[in-house]
C-alpha positions as CSV (number, residue, x, y, z in Angstrom):
1,M,0.0,0.0,0.0
2,S,1.2,3.4,-0.7
3,I,1.7,6.1,2.0
4,R,-1.3,8.1,0.7
5,K,-3.7,5.1,1.2
6,H,-2.3,4.7,4.8
7,R,-2.9,8.3,5.6
8,L,-6.6,8.1,4.1
9,L,-7.3,5.1,6.4
10,I,-5.8,6.8,9.5
11,A,-7.9,10.0,8.7
12,A,-11.1,8.0,8.3
13,A,-10.6,6.2,11.6
14,V,-10.0,9.4,13.4
15,F,-13.2,11.0,12.0
16,I,-15.2,7.9,12.8
17,M,-13.9,7.9,16.4
18,A,-14.6,11.6,16.8
19,A,-18.2,11.5,15.8
20,P,-20.8,11.7,18.6
21,A,-22.8,8.7,19.5
22,A,-26.4,8.9,18.4
23,H,-29.1,8.6,21.1
24,A,-32.7,7.6,20.5
25,Q,-35.3,9.8,22.3
26,F,-38.2,7.2,22.3
27,A,-38.7,3.7,21.4
28,V,-40.0,2.9,17.8
29,I,-42.5,0.0,17.6
30,D,-43.1,-1.5,14.1
31,V,-46.6,-2.9,14.3
32,A,-46.4,-4.8,11.2
33,A,-43.2,-6.5,12.3
34,V,-44.9,-7.4,15.7
35,T,-48.0,-8.9,14.0
36,Q,-45.7,-10.9,11.7
37,L,-43.8,-12.2,14.7
38,L,-47.0,-13.2,16.4
39,T,-48.2,-15.2,13.4
40,E,-44.8,-16.9,13.2
41,V,-45.0,-17.9,16.9
42,Q,-48.5,-19.3,16.3
43,N,-47.4,-21.4,13.3
44,L,-44.4,-22.7,15.2
45,E,-46.7,-23.7,18.0
46,Q,-49.0,-25.6,15.6
47,A,-46.0,-27.3,14.1
48,L,-44.7,-28.2,17.6
49,N,-48.1,-29.7,18.4
50,V,-48.2,-31.8,15.2
51,A,-44.6,-33.0,15.9
52,R,-45.7,-34.1,19.4
53,E,-48.7,-35.9,18.1
54,H,-46.4,-37.8,15.5
55,L,-44.0,-38.7,18.2
56,A,-46.8,-40.1,20.4
57,E,-48.0,-42.2,17.4
58,A,-44.5,-43.5,16.7
59,Q,-44.1,-44.3,20.4
60,A,-47.4,-46.2,20.4
61,Q,-46.4,-48.1,17.2
62,L,-43.1,-49.1,18.9
63,R,-44.9,-50.2,22.0
64,S,-47.3,-52.4,20.0
65,M,-44.4,-54.0,18.2
66,T,-42.0,-54.5,21.1
67,G,-44.3,-54.2,24.2
68,D,-45.4,-56.7,26.7
69,R,-47.7,-59.2,25.3
70,G,-47.2,-62.0,27.7
71,M,-44.9,-64.0,25.4
72,E,-42.4,-64.6,28.3
73,Q,-44.9,-66.8,30.1
74,L,-45.1,-69.3,27.1
75,L,-42.1,-71.3,28.5
76,A,-42.7,-70.6,32.1
77,G,-41.6,-73.5,34.3
78,T,-39.5,-75.3,31.7
79,N,-35.9,-76.0,32.0
80,R,-34.0,-74.0,29.4
81,N,-30.6,-75.5,30.1
82,Y,-30.3,-78.1,27.5
83,L,-26.7,-78.9,28.2
84,P,-25.6,-81.6,30.6
85,Q,-24.2,-80.8,34.1
86,S,-20.8,-82.1,33.2
87,S,-18.7,-82.4,30.0
88,R,-18.8,-86.3,30.3
89,P,-21.9,-87.9,28.8
90,S,-24.3,-89.2,31.4
91,R,-24.7,-92.9,31.9
92,K,-28.1,-92.9,30.3
93,M,-26.7,-91.4,27.2
94,R,-23.7,-93.8,27.1
95,C,-26.2,-96.8,27.5
96,S,-28.4,-95.5,24.7
97,R,-25.4,-95.2,22.4
98,R,-24.4,-98.7,23.1
99,S,-27.8,-100.0,22.5
100,R,-28.2,-98.1,19.2
101,S,-24.9,-99.4,17.9
102,A,-25.7,-102.9,19.1
103,R,-29.1,-102.7,17.1
104,S,-27.3,-101.3,14.0
105,L,-24.7,-104.3,14.2
106,R,-27.6,-106.8,14.5
107,A,-29.5,-105.2,11.6
108,R,-26.4,-105.4,9.4
109,S,-25.6,-109.0,10.4
110,S,-29.2,-110.1,9.7
111,S,-29.4,-108.6,6.3
């Protein structure tokens, strides 16, 4: 920048700082802007109510799909542990295996 531009900027800054501040004597109310604001608030209020209704509907649908329908009582009183108590097969299981293998051997030998 040239020196002349610097001087102009400094002079403009000095004049802006030296200007007296403006003071309003009374408040100005724009009636049209206030009525526009009131209608916007009413529209937003209606939109909020509609959104709340939609949320209530969505929550009701979710409850109907995942809610309590008594399905947990279908298997009440049944043993849900299908695994044996130990890793070794029980005696009953070993005996049934032996009898099955003996039956299959007999069936093979007779045919």
